[in-house]
FIRO-244084 format. One record per residue (C-alpha): chain; x, y, z. Coordinates in nm, 2 decimals, always signed. Example, Ala and Ser with C-alpha at 12.3 -4.5 7.8 and 13.67 -1.06 7.14 Angstrom:
! residues 2
- kette, east, north, up
- A, +1.23, -0.45, +0.78
- A, +1.37, -0.11, +0.71
***
This chain:
! residues 662
- kette, east, north, up
- A, -16.78, -3.93, +0.37
- A, -16.59, -4.26, +0.37
- A, -16.24, -4.30, +0.49
- A, -16.11, -4.37, +0.14
- A, -16.30, -4.10, -0.03
- A, -16.07, -3.86, -0.22
- A, -16.03, -3.52, -0.04
- A, -15.93, -3.24, -0.29
- A, -15.64, -3.01, -0.18
- A, -15.69, -2.64, -0.12
- A, -15.37, -2.59, -0.34
- A, -15.51, -2.53, -0.68
- A, -15.29, -2.55, -0.99
- A, -15.30, -2.17, -1.02
- A, -15.19, -2.13, -0.66
- A, -14.92, -2.39, -0.71
- A, -14.79, -2.22, -1.02
- A, -14.79, -1.88, -0.85
- A, -14.62, -2.03, -0.54
- A, -14.36, -2.21, -0.75
- A, -14.27, -1.91, -0.96
- A, -14.27, -1.69, -0.66
- A, -14.03, -1.93, -0.47
- A, -13.80, -1.95, -0.78
- A, -13.79, -1.57, -0.82
- A, -13.74, -1.50, -0.45
- A, -13.47, -1.77, -0.41
- A, -13.30, -1.68, -0.74
- A, -13.30, -1.30, -0.71
- A, -13.24, -1.31, -0.34
- A, -12.94, -1.52, -0.38
- A, -12.81, -1.28, -0.65
- A, -12.89, -0.98, -0.44
- A, -12.72, -1.11, -0.13
- A, -12.42, -1.26, -0.32
- A, -12.38, -0.93, -0.51
- A, -12.42, -0.73, -0.19
- A, -12.16, -0.95, -0.02
- A, -11.91, -0.91, -0.30
- A, -11.98, -0.53, -0.32
- A, -11.95, -0.51, +0.07
- A, -11.62, -0.69, +0.07
- A, -11.49, -0.48, -0.21
- A, -11.61, -0.16, -0.04
- A, -11.45, -0.27, +0.28
- A, -11.12, -0.34, +0.11
- A, -11.13, -0.01, -0.07
- A, -11.23, +0.19, +0.24
- A, -10.95, +0.03, +0.44
- A, -10.70, +0.10, +0.17
- A, -10.83, +0.46, +0.15
- A, -10.81, +0.50, +0.53
- A, -10.45, +0.36, +0.53
- A, -10.35, +0.59, +0.24
- A, -10.51, +0.89, +0.41
- A, -10.33, +0.80, +0.74
- A, -10.01, +0.77, +0.55
- A, -10.05, +1.11, +0.37
- A, -10.16, +1.29, +0.68
- A, -9.89, +1.12, +0.88
- A, -9.62, +1.24, +0.63
- A, -9.76, +1.59, +0.65
- A, -9.77, +1.59, +1.03
- A, -9.42, +1.44, +1.05
- A, -9.29, +1.71, +0.82
- A, -9.47, +1.97, +1.03
- A, -9.32, +1.84, +1.35
- A, -8.97, +1.83, +1.20
- A, -9.02, +2.19, +1.09
- A, -9.13, +2.28, +1.44
- A, -8.83, +2.10, +1.59
- A, -8.60, +2.27, +1.35
- A, -8.73, +2.62, +1.44
- A, -8.73, +2.54, +1.81
- A, -8.37, +2.42, +1.80
- A, -8.25, +2.73, +1.61
- A, -8.44, +2.96, +1.83
- A, -8.31, +2.78, +2.14
- A, -7.95, +2.81, +2.01
- A, -8.01, +3.19, +1.97
- A, -8.15, +3.22, +2.32
- A, -7.85, +3.02, +2.46
- A, -7.60, +3.26, +2.31
- A, -7.48, +3.56, +2.51
- A, -7.65, +3.82, +2.29
- A, -7.75, +4.16, +2.41
- A, -8.11, +4.21, +2.50
- A, -8.20, +4.43, +2.20
- A, -8.05, +4.17, +1.96
- A, -8.24, +3.89, +2.13
- A, -8.56, +4.10, +2.11
- A, -8.52, +4.14, +1.74
- A, -8.50, +3.76, +1.69
- A, -8.79, +3.70, +1.92
- A, -9.01, +3.95, +1.75
- A, -8.92, +3.81, +1.41
- A, -8.98, +3.45, +1.53
- A, -9.33, +3.51, +1.66
- A, -9.42, +3.72, +1.36
- A, -9.33, +3.44, +1.13
- A, -9.47, +3.17, +1.36
- A, -9.79, +3.32, +1.50
- A, -9.92, +2.98, +1.62
- A, -9.62, +2.95, +1.86
- A, -9.73, +3.06, +2.21
- A, -9.45, +3.00, +2.44
- A, -9.09, +2.86, +2.43
- A, -8.85, +2.80, +2.71
- A, -8.51, +2.63, +2.78
- A, -8.53, +2.44, +3.10
- A, -8.31, +2.23, +3.32
- A, -8.42, +1.90, +3.47
- A, -8.42, +1.89, +3.85
- A, -8.56, +1.55, +3.96
- A, -8.92, +1.52, +3.86
- A, -8.94, +1.89, +3.80
- A, -8.82, +2.14, +3.54
- A, -8.66, +2.47, +3.60
- A, -8.72, +2.74, +3.34
- A, -8.40, +2.94, +3.28
- A, -8.47, +3.12, +2.96
- A, -8.81, +3.18, +2.80
- A, -8.99, +3.38, +2.53
- A, -9.36, +3.41, +2.46
- A, -9.61, +3.55, +2.21
- A, -9.73, +3.85, +2.40
- A, -9.99, +3.93, +2.14
- A, -10.14, +3.58, +2.14
- A, -10.15, +3.58, +2.52
- A, -10.33, +3.91, +2.53
- A, -10.58, +3.81, +2.27
- A, -10.66, +3.47, +2.44
- A, -10.65, +3.60, +2.80
- A, -10.36, +3.38, +2.89
- A, -10.12, +3.48, +3.17
- A, -9.77, +3.36, +3.24
- A, -9.90, +3.22, +3.57
- A, -10.13, +2.99, +3.36
- A, -9.84, +2.87, +3.16
- A, -9.63, +2.81, +3.47
- A, -9.92, +2.60, +3.61
- A, -9.93, +2.40, +3.29
- A, -9.55, +2.36, +3.30
- A, -9.59, +2.22, +3.65
- A, -9.88, +1.99, +3.56
- A, -9.71, +1.82, +3.27
- A, -9.35, +1.83, +3.41
- A, -9.34, +1.45, +3.45
- A, -9.41, +1.41, +3.08
- A, -9.18, +1.68, +2.95
- A, -8.87, +1.57, +3.14
- A, -8.86, +1.26, +2.93
- A, -8.70, +1.47, +2.67
- A, -8.40, +1.49, +2.89
- A, -8.33, +1.12, +2.81
- A, -8.33, +1.20, +2.44
- A, -8.70, +1.15, +2.35
- A, -8.92, +1.39, +2.18
- A, -9.24, +1.44, +2.38
- A, -9.57, +1.57, +2.23
- A, -9.85, +1.63, +2.48
- A, -10.20, +1.76, +2.46
- A, -10.21, +2.05, +2.71
- A, -10.54, +2.20, +2.60
- A, -10.71, +2.14, +2.93
- A, -10.48, +2.40, +3.09
- A, -10.56, +2.67, +2.82
- A, -10.91, +2.59, +2.74
- A, -10.80, +2.59, +2.37
- A, -10.64, +2.33, +2.15
- A, -10.27, +2.36, +2.24
- A, -9.99, +2.11, +2.19
- A, -9.69, +2.09, +2.42
- A, -9.37, +1.98, +2.26
- A, -9.06, +1.89, +2.46
- A, -8.73, +1.82, +2.27
- A, -8.38, +1.74, +2.41
- A, -8.13, +2.03, +2.40
- A, -7.76, +2.02, +2.48
- A, -7.63, +2.31, +2.68
- A, -7.29, +2.39, +2.84
- A, -7.42, +2.26, +3.17
- A, -7.54, +1.93, +3.03
- A, -7.87, +1.79, +2.91
- A, -8.16, +2.03, +2.91
- A, -8.48, +2.05, +2.71
- A, -8.67, +2.30, +2.51
- A, -9.04, +2.33, +2.59
- A, -9.28, +2.48, +2.33
- A, -9.65, +2.54, +2.34
- A, -9.81, +2.56, +1.99
- A, -10.17, +2.66, +1.90
- A, -10.31, +2.35, +1.73
- A, -10.60, +2.52, +1.54
- A, -10.42, +2.54, +1.21
- A, -10.26, +2.21, +1.28
- A, -10.60, +2.04, +1.33
- A, -10.72, +2.15, +0.99
- A, -10.53, +1.85, +0.85
- A, -10.76, +1.62, +1.05
- A, -11.09, +1.76, +0.94
- A, -11.35, +1.49, +0.84
- A, -11.31, +1.39, +0.48
- A, -11.63, +1.22, +0.38
- A, -11.71, +0.92, +0.60
- A, -11.35, +0.91, +0.74
- A, -11.24, +1.04, +1.07
- A, -10.86, +1.08, +1.11
- A, -10.69, +1.17, +1.44
- A, -10.34, +1.19, +1.60
- A, -10.23, +1.02, +1.92
- A, -9.91, +1.00, +2.12
- A, -9.73, +0.69, +2.25
- A, -9.96, +0.68, +2.55
- A, -10.28, +0.70, +2.35
- A, -10.35, +1.06, +2.44
- A, -10.55, +1.24, +2.17
- A, -10.35, +1.52, +2.02
- A, -10.56, +1.62, +1.71
- A, -10.91, +1.53, +1.61
- A, -11.19, +1.68, +1.40
- A, -11.40, +1.71, +1.72
- A, -11.26, +2.01, +1.90
- A, -11.43, +1.91, +2.22
- A, -11.25, +1.58, +2.23
- A, -10.91, +1.76, +2.20
- A, -11.01, +2.01, +2.47
- A, -11.10, +1.71, +2.70
- A, -10.76, +1.56, +2.65
- A, -10.92, +1.22, +2.58
- A, -10.71, +0.91, +2.63
- A, -10.79, +0.64, +2.37
- A, -10.57, +0.36, +2.50
- A, -10.88, +0.13, +2.55
- A, -10.99, +0.17, +2.18
- A, -10.93, -0.15, +1.98
- A, -10.77, +0.03, +1.69
- A, -10.53, +0.22, +1.93
- A, -10.44, -0.11, +2.09
- A, -10.38, -0.26, +1.75
- A, -10.15, +0.03, +1.67
- A, -9.96, +0.00, +2.00
- A, -9.92, -0.38, +1.97
- A, -9.83, -0.39, +1.60
- A, -9.48, -0.46, +1.50
- A, -9.55, -0.31, +1.16
- A, -9.57, +0.07, +1.10
- A, -9.92, +0.04, +0.94
- A, -10.22, -0.19, +0.96
- A, -10.59, -0.23, +0.92
- A, -10.86, -0.35, +1.17
- A, -11.23, -0.40, +1.19
- A, -11.35, -0.35, +1.54
- A, -11.65, -0.26, +1.76
- A, -11.62, +0.01, +2.03
- A, -11.77, +0.02, +2.37
- A, -12.10, +0.16, +2.23
- A, -12.12, -0.15, +2.01
- A, -12.07, +0.05, +1.69
- A, -11.86, -0.11, +1.42
- A, -11.58, +0.06, +1.26
- A, -11.33, +0.01, +0.98
- A, -10.99, +0.14, +1.09
- A, -10.64, +0.19, +0.96
- A, -10.33, +0.32, +1.13
- A, -9.98, +0.46, +1.05
- A, -9.70, +0.48, +1.29
- A, -9.48, +0.79, +1.27
- A, -9.10, +0.79, +1.32
- A, -9.12, +1.09, +1.55
- A, -9.21, +1.10, +1.92
- A, -9.41, +0.77, +1.90
- A, -9.69, +0.94, +1.73
- A, -9.96, +0.75, +1.53
- A, -10.22, +0.85, +1.28
- A, -10.55, +0.66, +1.28
- A, -10.82, +0.68, +1.02
- A, -11.17, +0.53, +1.10
- A, -11.50, +0.50, +0.92
- A, -11.83, +0.38, +1.07
- A, -11.92, +0.05, +0.91
- A, -12.28, +0.17, +0.87
- A, -12.16, +0.48, +0.68
- A, -11.91, +0.28, +0.49
- A, -12.16, +0.03, +0.37
- A, -12.45, +0.28, +0.33
- A, -12.43, +0.26, -0.05
- A, -12.42, -0.11, -0.03
- A, -12.73, -0.11, +0.18
- A, -12.90, +0.14, -0.04
- A, -12.83, -0.08, -0.35
- A, -12.94, -0.38, -0.15
- A, -13.27, -0.21, -0.06
- A, -13.32, -0.09, -0.42
- A, -13.26, -0.44, -0.54
- A, -13.52, -0.58, -0.29
- A, -13.77, -0.32, -0.42
- A, -13.69, -0.44, -0.78
- A, -13.73, -0.80, -0.66
- A, -14.08, -0.71, -0.51
- A, -14.18, -0.54, -0.83
- A, -14.06, -0.83, -1.05
- A, -14.23, -1.07, -0.81
- A, -14.56, -0.88, -0.83
- A, -14.54, -0.86, -1.20
- A, -14.46, -1.23, -1.23
- A, -14.75, -1.32, -1.00
- A, -14.99, -1.11, -1.21
- A, -14.85, -1.26, -1.54
- A, -14.86, -1.61, -1.40
- A, -15.21, -1.55, -1.26
- A, -15.35, -1.47, -1.60
- A, -15.13, -1.72, -1.78
- A, -15.23, -2.00, -1.54
- A, -15.60, -1.93, -1.64
- A, -15.51, -2.09, -1.98
- A, -15.42, -2.40, -1.79
- A, -15.64, -2.40, -1.49
- A, -15.97, -2.29, -1.66
- A, -15.97, -2.59, -1.90
- A, -15.87, -2.82, -1.62
- A, -16.15, -2.67, -1.40
- A, -16.39, -2.74, -1.69
- A, -16.24, -3.09, -1.72
- A, -16.30, -3.14, -1.34
- A, -16.66, -3.02, -1.37
- A, -16.71, -3.26, -1.67
- A, -16.55, -3.54, -1.47
- A, -16.80, -3.49, -1.19
- A, -17.09, -3.50, -1.43
- A, -16.96, -3.83, -1.57
- A, -16.92, -3.95, -1.21
- A, -17.28, -3.87, -1.14
- A, -17.38, -4.06, -1.45
- A, -17.42, -3.78, -1.71
- A, -17.19, -3.89, -1.99
- A, -17.32, -3.63, -2.24
- A, -17.06, -3.35, -2.18
- A, -16.96, -3.10, -2.44
- A, -16.63, -2.91, -2.37
- A, -16.42, -2.77, -2.65
- A, -16.04, -2.73, -2.64
- A, -15.94, -2.37, -2.57
- A, -15.57, -2.42, -2.68
- A, -15.37, -2.64, -2.90
- A, -15.12, -2.74, -2.64
- A, -15.12, -3.05, -2.42
- A, -15.42, -2.92, -2.23
- A, -15.61, -2.88, -2.55
- A, -15.51, -3.24, -2.65
- A, -15.62, -3.36, -2.31
- A, -15.96, -3.18, -2.35
- A, -16.01, -3.33, -2.69
- A, -15.92, -3.68, -2.56
- A, -16.14, -3.64, -2.26
- A, -16.44, -3.55, -2.48
- A, -16.37, -3.86, -2.69
- A, -16.35, -4.07, -2.38
- A, -16.68, -3.92, -2.25
- A, -16.85, -4.02, -2.57
- A, -16.70, -4.36, -2.55
- A, -16.82, -4.40, -2.19
- A, -17.16, -4.28, -2.29
- A, -17.18, -4.55, -2.57
- A, -17.04, -4.81, -2.33
- A, -17.29, -4.71, -2.06
- A, -17.57, -4.76, -2.32
- A, -17.44, -5.10, -2.41
- A, -17.41, -5.18, -2.04
- A, -17.76, -5.06, -1.98
- A, -17.89, -5.27, -2.26
- A, -17.70, -5.57, -2.14
- A, -17.81, -5.50, -1.79
- A, -18.17, -5.53, -1.90
- A, -18.09, -5.86, -2.08
- A, -17.82, -6.01, -1.86
- A, -17.78, -6.00, -1.49
- A, -17.57, -5.70, -1.38
- A, -17.34, -5.93, -1.18
- A, -17.26, -6.13, -1.49
- A, -17.20, -5.81, -1.69
- A, -16.97, -5.68, -1.41
- A, -16.77, -6.00, -1.40
- A, -16.75, -6.01, -1.78
- A, -16.61, -5.66, -1.78
- A, -16.34, -5.78, -1.54
- A, -16.24, -6.10, -1.71
- A, -16.46, -6.21, -2.00
- A, -16.21, -6.48, -2.10
- A, -16.25, -6.66, -1.77
- A, -16.63, -6.66, -1.80
- A, -16.60, -6.80, -2.16
- A, -16.36, -7.08, -2.04
- A, -16.63, -7.18, -1.79
- A, -16.58, -7.36, -1.46
- A, -16.73, -7.62, -1.24
- A, -16.87, -7.49, -0.91
- A, -17.09, -7.60, -0.63
- A, -17.41, -7.40, -0.69
- A, -17.78, -7.38, -0.59
- A, -17.99, -7.39, -0.90
- A, -18.33, -7.22, -0.90
- A, -18.63, -7.28, -1.13
- A, -18.97, -7.12, -1.10
- A, -19.28, -7.13, -1.31
- A, -19.64, -7.00, -1.30
- A, -19.91, -7.26, -1.27
- A, -20.16, -7.25, -1.55
- A, -20.00, -6.95, -1.72
- A, -20.11, -7.07, -2.07
- A, -20.47, -7.03, -1.97
- A, -20.41, -6.69, -1.81
- A, -20.22, -6.57, -2.12
- A, -20.51, -6.68, -2.35
- A, -20.76, -6.47, -2.15
- A, -20.56, -6.14, -2.15
- A, -20.49, -5.89, -2.41
- A, -20.12, -5.86, -2.51
- A, -20.07, -5.53, -2.32
- A, -20.24, -5.67, -2.01
- A, -20.04, -5.99, -2.04
- A, -19.72, -5.79, -2.07
- A, -19.82, -5.57, -1.77
- A, -19.90, -5.88, -1.56
- A, -19.58, -6.06, -1.65
- A, -19.36, -5.76, -1.60
- A, -19.51, -5.69, -1.26
- A, -19.47, -6.05, -1.15
- A, -19.12, -6.10, -1.30
- A, -18.99, -5.76, -1.16
- A, -19.11, -5.84, -0.81
- A, -18.95, -6.19, -0.82
- A, -18.62, -6.07, -0.97
- A, -18.58, -5.80, -0.71
- A, -18.61, -6.06, -0.44
- A, -18.37, -6.29, -0.62
- A, -18.11, -6.01, -0.65
- A, -18.16, -5.89, -0.29
- A, -18.06, -6.24, -0.18
- A, -17.74, -6.25, -0.39
- A, -17.89, -6.46, -0.67
- A, -17.79, -6.42, -1.03
- A, -18.06, -6.42, -1.30
- A, -17.98, -6.69, -1.57
- A, -18.27, -6.62, -1.79
- A, -18.65, -6.58, -1.84
- A, -18.84, -6.84, -2.03
- A, -19.17, -6.69, -2.07
- A, -19.32, -6.68, -1.72
- A, -19.04, -6.91, -1.59
- A, -18.74, -6.78, -1.40
- A, -18.40, -6.95, -1.39
- A, -18.15, -6.84, -1.13
- A, -17.81, -6.93, -0.99
- A, -17.65, -6.89, -0.66
- A, -17.27, -6.89, -0.61
- A, -17.18, -6.82, -0.97
- A, -17.02, -6.64, -1.13
- A, -16.92, -6.47, -0.79
- A, -16.90, -6.67, -0.47
- A, -17.19, -6.64, -0.23
- A, -17.15, -6.76, +0.12
- A, -17.43, -6.99, +0.26
- A, -17.59, -6.99, -0.09
- A, -17.85, -7.27, -0.02
- A, -17.99, -7.07, +0.27
- A, -18.01, -6.75, +0.06
- A, -18.19, -6.94, -0.22
- A, -18.43, -7.09, +0.02
- A, -18.50, -6.75, +0.18
- A, -18.56, -6.59, -0.16
- A, -18.80, -6.87, -0.25
- A, -19.01, -6.82, +0.06
- A, -19.01, -6.44, +0.01
- A, -19.13, -6.49, -0.35
- A, -19.42, -6.71, -0.24
- A, -19.52, -6.45, +0.01
- A, -19.48, -6.16, -0.24
- A, -19.70, -6.34, -0.49
- A, -19.96, -6.37, -0.22
- A, -19.94, -5.99, -0.17
- A, -19.98, -5.94, -0.55
- A, -20.28, -6.16, -0.56
- A, -20.44, -5.96, -0.28
- A, -20.36, -5.63, -0.46
- A, -20.49, -5.75, -0.80
- A, -20.82, -5.88, -0.63
- A, -20.86, -5.55, -0.44
- A, -20.82, -5.34, -0.75
- A, -21.00, -5.59, -0.97
- A, -20.71, -5.62, -1.21
- A, -20.67, -5.87, -1.49
- A, -20.89, -6.19, -1.49
- A, -21.01, -6.41, -1.21
- A, -20.77, -6.68, -1.31
- A, -20.48, -6.42, -1.31
- A, -20.59, -6.30, -0.96
- A, -20.55, -6.66, -0.84
- A, -20.21, -6.71, -1.00
- A, -19.97, -6.94, -0.82
- A, -19.61, -7.04, -0.87
- A, -19.39, -7.34, -0.82
- A, -19.02, -7.34, -0.73
- A, -18.75, -7.61, -0.75
- A, -18.42, -7.58, -0.57
- A, -18.12, -7.82, -0.58
- A, -17.76, -7.78, -0.46
- A, -17.46, -7.95, -0.62
- A, -17.19, -7.92, -0.88
- A, -17.26, -7.77, -1.22
- A, -17.07, -7.63, -1.52
- A, -17.12, -7.25, -1.54
- A, -17.00, -7.00, -1.80
- A, -17.09, -6.84, -2.13
- A, -17.24, -7.10, -2.35
- A, -17.30, -7.05, -2.72
- A, -17.11, -6.93, -3.02
- A, -16.83, -6.68, -3.03
- A, -17.07, -6.43, -3.19
- A, -17.36, -6.49, -2.95
- A, -17.35, -6.66, -2.61
- A, -17.52, -6.63, -2.27
- A, -17.41, -6.71, -1.92
- A, -17.58, -7.02, -1.79
- A, -17.55, -7.35, -1.60
- A, -17.55, -7.71, -1.71
- A, -17.54, -8.06, -1.55
- A, -17.74, -8.31, -1.34
- A, -17.78, -8.05, -1.06
- A, -17.95, -7.81, -1.29
- A, -18.17, -8.08, -1.45
- A, -18.29, -8.21, -1.11
- A, -18.38, -7.85, -1.00
- A, -18.60, -7.83, -1.32
- A, -18.76, -8.17, -1.24
- A, -18.83, -8.06, -0.88
- A, -19.01, -7.74, -1.01
- A, -19.22, -7.95, -1.25
- A, -19.29, -8.21, -0.97
- A, -19.43, -7.94, -0.75
- A, -19.76, -7.94, -0.95
- A, -19.81, -8.32, -0.87
- A, -19.76, -8.26, -0.50
- A, -19.95, -7.93, -0.48
- A, -19.66, -7.75, -0.31
- A, -19.50, -7.41, -0.39
- A, -19.14, -7.50, -0.31
- A, -18.98, -7.85, -0.37
- A, -18.62, -7.90, -0.28
- A, -18.37, -8.18, -0.30
- A, -18.21, -8.37, +0.00
- A, -17.87, -8.19, -0.06
- A, -18.04, -7.85, -0.03
- A, -18.23, -7.97, +0.27
- A, -17.92, -8.08, +0.44
- A, -17.77, -7.73, +0.42
- A, -18.07, -7.54, +0.54
- A, -18.24, -7.77, +0.79
- A, -18.13, -7.57, +1.10
- A, -18.28, -7.25, +0.97
- A, -18.59, -7.37, +0.77
- A, -18.88, -7.60, +0.83
- A, -18.93, -7.87, +0.57
- A, -19.15, -8.18, +0.52
- A, -19.02, -8.50, +0.36
- A, -19.27, -8.57, +0.08
- A, -19.16, -8.87, -0.13
- A, -18.88, -9.09, -0.26
- A, -18.89, -9.09, -0.64
- A, -18.69, -9.19, -0.94
- A, -18.71, -8.89, -1.17
- A, -18.68, -8.92, -1.55
- A, -18.33, -8.95, -1.67
- A, -18.18, -9.07, -1.33
- A, -18.16, -9.42, -1.19
- A, -18.08, -9.32, -0.83
- A, -18.38, -9.25, -0.62
- A, -18.42, -8.88, -0.50
- A, -18.58, -8.78, -0.17
- A, -18.82, -8.49, -0.21
- A, -18.88, -8.22, +0.05
- A, -19.13, -7.94, +0.07
- A, -18.98, -7.61, +0.19
- A, -19.25, -7.46, +0.41
- A, -19.12, -7.16, +0.62
- A, -18.85, -7.05, +0.86
- A, -18.81, -7.25, +1.17
- A, -18.93, -6.98, +1.40
- A, -19.22, -6.88, +1.16
- A, -19.40, -7.21, +1.12
- A, -19.75, -7.26, +1.25
- A, -19.83, -7.53, +1.50
- A, -20.10, -7.68, +1.27
- A, -19.85, -7.70, +0.99
- A, -19.58, -7.85, +1.21
- A, -19.83, -8.11, +1.34
- A, -19.95, -8.20, +0.99
- A, -19.59, -8.24, +0.86
- A, -19.52, -8.47, +1.15
- A, -19.82, -8.69, +1.09
- A, -19.74, -8.69, +0.71
- A, -19.38, -8.80, +0.76
- A, -19.49, -9.07, +1.01
- A, -19.75, -9.20, +0.75
- A, -19.48, -9.19, +0.48
- A, -19.25, -9.41, +0.69
- A, -19.54, -9.66, +0.74
- A, -19.59, -9.65, +0.36
- A, -19.23, -9.74, +0.30
- A, -19.28, -10.03, +0.54
- A, -19.58, -10.15, +0.34
- A, -19.81, -10.09, +0.64
- A, -20.05, -9.91, +0.41
- A, -20.36, -9.92, +0.64
- A, -20.18, -9.74, +0.92
- A, -20.02, -9.51, +0.68
- A, -20.36, -9.40, +0.55
- A, -20.47, -9.33, +0.91
- A, -20.16, -9.10, +0.97
- A, -20.20, -8.93, +0.64
- A, -20.57, -8.85, +0.71
- A, -20.46, -8.70, +1.05
- A, -20.21, -8.49, +0.85
- A, -20.49, -8.36, +0.63
- A, -20.71, -8.29, +0.93
- A, -20.42, -8.11, +1.12
- A, -20.35, -7.90, +0.82
- A, -20.71, -7.79, +0.79
- A, -20.71, -7.77, +0.42
- A, -20.65, -7.98, +0.11
- A, -20.32, -8.16, +0.10
- A, -20.26, -8.29, -0.25
- A, -19.94, -8.47, -0.15
- A, -20.12, -8.66, +0.13
- A, -20.41, -8.74, -0.09
- A, -20.17, -8.87, -0.36
- A, -20.00, -9.10, -0.10
- A, -20.33, -9.23, +0.03
- A, -20.42, -9.31, -0.33
- A, -20.11, -9.52, -0.37
- A, -20.16, -9.70, -0.04
- A, -20.52, -9.80, -0.14
- A, -20.38, -9.92, -0.48
- A, -20.11, -10.12, -0.31
- A, -20.37, -10.26, -0.06
- A, -20.57, -10.38, -0.36
- A, -20.27, -10.49, -0.56
- A, -19.98, -10.56, -0.32
- A, -19.63, -10.46, -0.45
- A, -19.37, -10.71, -0.56
- A, -19.14, -10.87, -0.30
- A, -18.84, -10.65, -0.38
- A, -19.04, -10.32, -0.37
- A, -18.84, -10.04, -0.21
- A, -19.10, -9.77, -0.20
- A, -18.95, -9.56, -0.47
- A, -19.20, -9.40, -0.70
- A, -19.09, -9.38, -1.07
- A, -19.20, -9.06, -1.24
- A, -19.26, -9.12, -1.61
- A, -19.29, -8.75, -1.70
- A, -19.07, -8.44, -1.62
***
């Protein structure tokens, strides 16, 4: 495969169509899915945050009301306890208080002594303590453990503390300031948070919990977290609540376990408490992701359906094109007779119809070209197809003109039947023309048994004199092979088996181009160069040589080919004398006897020009002897010498022999 040979792509039209449609669908629907998912996600996030904030506000309001109610009850009961009532009277109020407030466990009025508190009056829910195995000693331990927190109520603050760790049950400790006759005191209350925590049960994906001003967890849907008295001060949402100057806010954050949350908070106006509502982002956007996955499934379904539809639809395009490609390859291989019918009426159908018409046109053109090729040299046909106008205009070029003719062909033609004559002529002309073409020659025409050829027109041929000389020598050798073959197979007549040919070569300027009428013309050459080549071919008969060339041709080929100077003549139609040379062989292929004969001949010819005819005859006889066979040129020159010895030439004789016939 050559470098410039076309290499088809593995991407067929069908594959390109499917890929293009798939990319468009994937890009288009994916963009829609992710844009819609993004908008839906943003909207869901905004709604969830708003719901979280609303829920925190509602629960916060409820919790705040609950604490105010507790504080009111505590204050009233503390006032009763502080009054100097009889014990039976106090007992009645206490029983009634715990009966109406069963989640109250313990209540005491205490004085503040440094970092400790001193209980001076207390009541407790005996029934609750008994049912939950809680002793007063346990309560005293809890009082002591959380004393530092509770005594802050002495400075006017309300303190809410998770004391569940001391009771092993969700319990809230509440400390509020209380004014007694002796000064600032506090009221300490422990309340069961079970009922209280019901307000913080998980609602859907939202988790709501209560913290105090130090981040301690007071209420949460997870009972275990409340029992563990978790401190959430490190949570990002708790920090946001603590640092916010507003009483509410929203925050999107990631906890230490790298879980993302959507959080909202609401500060309460009591005891620094805060309500926080959170939702896991994965839970919040679960519907978004479900819809997104559903849309992706729909995308895949649409994509598969589209691929199937495009696959079958593309067959209406690719199948005709495949047939066109197959037909094109047939035309490329030389088979122009292709029959493909349009399968559709669209552009592909139009292309198929046009292609069929083109194929028929090419078939007709090839027929014409084939016919022309058998009548006109293919090189001329090719150039005519490129630029016929230029060939018609003609041009003057330096060419090598070639003429060849069969000696005695008239006698041969009279002895043969027409079919044998045609066979002989075709065999000879075919062999000679092949050699002419192999050496870059252009066939001008056949004239019976004669061949007229051109080198260096219409296309340029480098070193054309040498190529013409080489073709001439090869033709002589080929004819010798044909004679041997005809003799061996006893073909044709004895005269035909001895058939010989003469060739004339001349190099020089000539006019070349299509000559004739507009309706009928042929590519040929004209001028003195051409005429001289024809004269040389005819003169070969007189000198008994196969190839006769001019001095101009000899000048171009002398380094490569062995020649012999034959004569100096004035041909018919020209005044200037012309030197004639016999083209014998390649320089490295000439026999010693031929070389010696040529040397003696040329020496004799020089003596002839000097009018030393006797010595010239001696040299010419030596040339004949060295050659070892008849030398018609030497005999003809001896005959002239003898004539001039008998009748000496005139004083101004220049040695030029004037030919009176072509």
